[in-house]
N, C-alpha and C positions, 0 to 999 in steps of 0.2 A: 408471518409477514405477508405471505401470498394471499391469505384470507383477508387481511386488512386492505390490501390493494384491490381485491375483488369486491369487497364491501363498498369501498370508496367509488369504484367504477359504477357499481349498481346504483348507489345513491346519486351520483352525478347524472347518470342516464335517466333515472326516475325524475329528478328535478327538471332536467331539460324537457323531457316528454310531457310532464304535467304543465309546465309553464307555456310550452308551445300549444298544447291542447286548449288551455284556457284562453290564450290570445286568439286562436282561431274561433273559438266559441263567441268571444266578445266581439270580434270583427263581424261574425255572422249576425249576431244580435243587433249590431248597430248598422247593418247593411253597408259595411265597408267604410263608415265614417271614421274620422281621425279618433284614435283612442286617447290621444292627449287632450282633445277638446270635449270628450264625452264625460258627462257627469256620471258618477257611479256611487253605489251603496257599498261602503267599505266593509260592513258586516258580511255582505254576500261575497265580496272578494275574498275575505278571510275564510269563509265557509267553502268556497271553491278550492282554495289552496289546501285546506284541511282534508277535504274529500279526495283531492288529487294525490296527496301524499299518504293517504290511508292512515292517518294518525289515530291512536287509540283514544278512548273517551277521556281519560285523565289528561292527556296532552291537549285535547280539544278544549276542555274546560279551563285549563290553565291559560291557553292562548286567548280565548274569547272572554273569559270572566264568566261568572255564574249567570248573570242576567242575560247577556247576549247568547250564551250557550243554550239556555232554556228557550229563548226567542227563536233560535235557529235550529232547534232540535230536529224538527221534521225535515228540514232542508239538508241537514248533515247526513241523514240516512237515505236520502233519495237515490234511486238507481242512476248510474252514470250512463248517459246516452252517447254512444260512439258512432 
């Protein structure tokens, strides 16, 4: 029971951290412009999320589909700049 609570807390923390990091990166990339009004490439958003959550290759391929997975393969393994 305690391990399950710890796992849920770790997952929650990782989700919050990843989404916050991505928002900050997107704000920086748009020079502070409204993210609601910013056009984006959904494939790259998905790749950012996959990288942030550290999903394995099978999960990546399932989420993206084979074509998008192959198209984004180099981006998925790019080092994260903090």
